[in-house]
C-alpha positions as CSV (number, residue, x, y, z in Angstrom):
1,M,129.3,-190.4,-115.5
2,K,131.4,-188.0,-113.5
3,K,129.3,-185.1,-114.6
4,A,126.1,-186.8,-113.6
5,L,127.5,-187.7,-110.2
6,F,128.7,-184.1,-109.7
7,I,125.4,-182.6,-110.7
8,T,123.5,-185.0,-108.3
9,A,125.9,-184.2,-105.5
10,S,125.6,-180.5,-106.0
11,L,121.8,-180.6,-106.1
12,A,121.7,-182.8,-103.0
13,G,124.0,-180.3,-101.3
14,S,121.8,-177.4,-102.2
15,I,118.7,-179.1,-100.8
16,A,120.6,-179.8,-97.6
17,A,121.8,-176.2,-97.4
18,Y,118.2,-175.1,-97.6
19,A,117.2,-177.1,-94.6
20,Q,114.8,-175.3,-92.3
21,D,112.6,-176.1,-89.3
22,K,109.3,-176.1,-91.3
23,P,108.9,-178.6,-94.2
24,A,106.8,-176.2,-96.2
25,P,109.1,-176.1,-99.3
26,L,108.9,-179.9,-99.8
27,I,105.2,-180.2,-99.1
28,D,104.0,-177.3,-101.2
29,R,100.6,-178.5,-102.5
30,D,100.4,-175.9,-105.2
31,F,103.8,-176.8,-106.6
32,I,102.9,-180.5,-106.7
33,F,99.6,-179.7,-108.3
34,D,101.2,-177.5,-111.0
35,F,104.0,-180.1,-111.5
36,V,101.5,-182.9,-112.1
37,H,99.4,-180.9,-114.5
38,I,102.4,-179.7,-116.5
39,A,103.8,-183.3,-116.6
40,A,100.4,-184.7,-117.7
41,T,100.1,-182.0,-120.4
42,L,103.5,-182.7,-121.7
43,L,102.8,-186.5,-121.7
44,V,99.6,-186.0,-123.6
45,I,101.3,-183.8,-126.2
46,Y,104.1,-186.3,-126.6
47,L,101.7,-189.2,-127.1
48,I,99.6,-187.4,-129.6
49,S,102.7,-186.2,-131.6
50,A,104.2,-189.7,-131.5
51,F,101.0,-191.1,-132.8
52,I,100.8,-188.6,-135.6
53,L,104.5,-189.2,-136.5
54,Q,103.8,-192.9,-136.6
55,L,100.9,-192.4,-139.0
56,V,102.9,-190.1,-141.3
57,R,105.8,-192.5,-141.3
58,S,103.5,-195.5,-142.2
59,N,101.9,-193.5,-144.9
60,F,105.3,-192.5,-146.4
61,D,106.5,-196.1,-146.2
62,Y,103.4,-197.3,-148.0
63,R,103.7,-194.7,-150.7
64,L,107.4,-195.4,-151.2
65,K,106.8,-199.2,-151.5
66,S,104.0,-198.7,-154.0
67,K,106.1,-196.4,-156.1
68,L,109.0,-198.9,-156.1
69,V,106.7,-201.6,-157.2
70,E,105.2,-199.5,-160.0
71,R,108.5,-198.5,-161.4
72,Q,110.0,-202.0,-161.1
73,A,113.2,-200.8,-159.5
74,E,116.2,-203.1,-159.1
75,E,115.8,-205.9,-156.6
76,N,118.8,-204.9,-154.4
77,I,117.4,-201.3,-154.1
78,V,114.0,-202.5,-153.3
79,S,115.3,-205.0,-150.7
80,Q,117.3,-202.2,-149.0
81,L,114.4,-199.7,-148.9
82,V,111.6,-202.1,-148.1
83,Q,113.2,-203.9,-145.1
84,R,110.8,-204.8,-142.4
85,D,111.0,-203.0,-139.1
86,K,113.1,-204.9,-136.7
87,L,110.6,-204.4,-133.9
88,N,108.1,-207.2,-133.5
89,P,104.6,-205.8,-133.0
90,L,104.0,-208.3,-130.2
91,D,107.0,-206.8,-128.3
92,T,105.7,-203.3,-128.7
93,V,102.3,-204.4,-127.4
94,M,103.9,-206.2,-124.5
95,Q,105.9,-203.1,-123.6
96,W,102.8,-201.0,-123.5
97,I,100.9,-203.6,-121.5
98,C,103.7,-203.9,-118.9
99,T,104.0,-200.1,-118.7
100,L,100.3,-199.3,-118.5
101,L,99.7,-202.2,-116.0
102,S,102.5,-200.9,-113.8
103,I,101.0,-197.4,-113.9
104,G,97.6,-198.8,-112.9
105,V,99.2,-200.6,-110.0
106,G,101.0,-197.4,-109.1
107,F,97.7,-195.5,-109.0
108,L,96.2,-198.2,-106.9
109,L,99.0,-198.1,-104.4
110,I,98.8,-194.3,-104.3
111,Q,95.1,-194.5,-103.6
112,I,95.6,-197.0,-100.8
113,S,98.4,-195.0,-99.2
114,R,96.7,-191.6,-98.7
115,P,97.4,-188.6,-98.2
116,F,99.0,-187.7,-101.5
117,G,102.5,-186.3,-101.2
118,L,106.1,-186.7,-102.3
119,H,105.9,-190.5,-101.6
120,S,103.2,-190.8,-104.3
121,L,105.8,-189.8,-106.9
122,A,108.2,-192.3,-105.5
123,I,105.6,-195.0,-105.6
124,M,104.7,-194.2,-109.2
125,A,108.4,-194.1,-110.2
126,L,109.0,-197.5,-108.6
127,C,106.0,-199.0,-110.3
128,V,106.9,-197.8,-113.7
129,A,110.5,-199.0,-113.3
130,G,109.1,-202.3,-112.2
131,G,106.9,-202.6,-115.3
132,L,109.7,-201.7,-117.6
133,G,112.0,-204.2,-115.8
134,L,109.3,-206.8,-116.3
135,Y,109.3,-206.0,-120.0
136,F,113.1,-206.2,-120.0
137,I,112.9,-209.7,-118.5
138,Y,110.2,-210.7,-121.0
139,A,112.3,-209.4,-124.0
140,K,115.4,-211.1,-122.7
141,R,113.6,-214.5,-122.5
142,S,111.8,-214.2,-125.8
143,K,115.1,-213.6,-127.6
144,K,116.5,-217.0,-126.4
């Protein structure tokens, strides 16, 4: 916690030390354009790799379970290896719905509050945080 606070303070201090009359460094359209494209590319790569990883994991689980059934392994070994995932599929779907809905609301608010700028990133961050907070409240209530 102390390291994070120190790093945040030092970064904030460096931004304040760079203060100038013209706000060009903070409103550099090319930088924002490149940042958004790189972030979108990384997000797409992450989503594709996570999907492929989930497919491979499901395939290996299925093959392991079928081999255990074929070889008629001991019951305690089978029960340990074939445990169900603790995640409820409905919870995963609700998490995606809340996140994607909040991203959509964020894009709508950004479209309404033109011109695009640094505040657009803040709007998107707040909307995604709100969506994940909504999912947290849902998950907390569904456990009761």
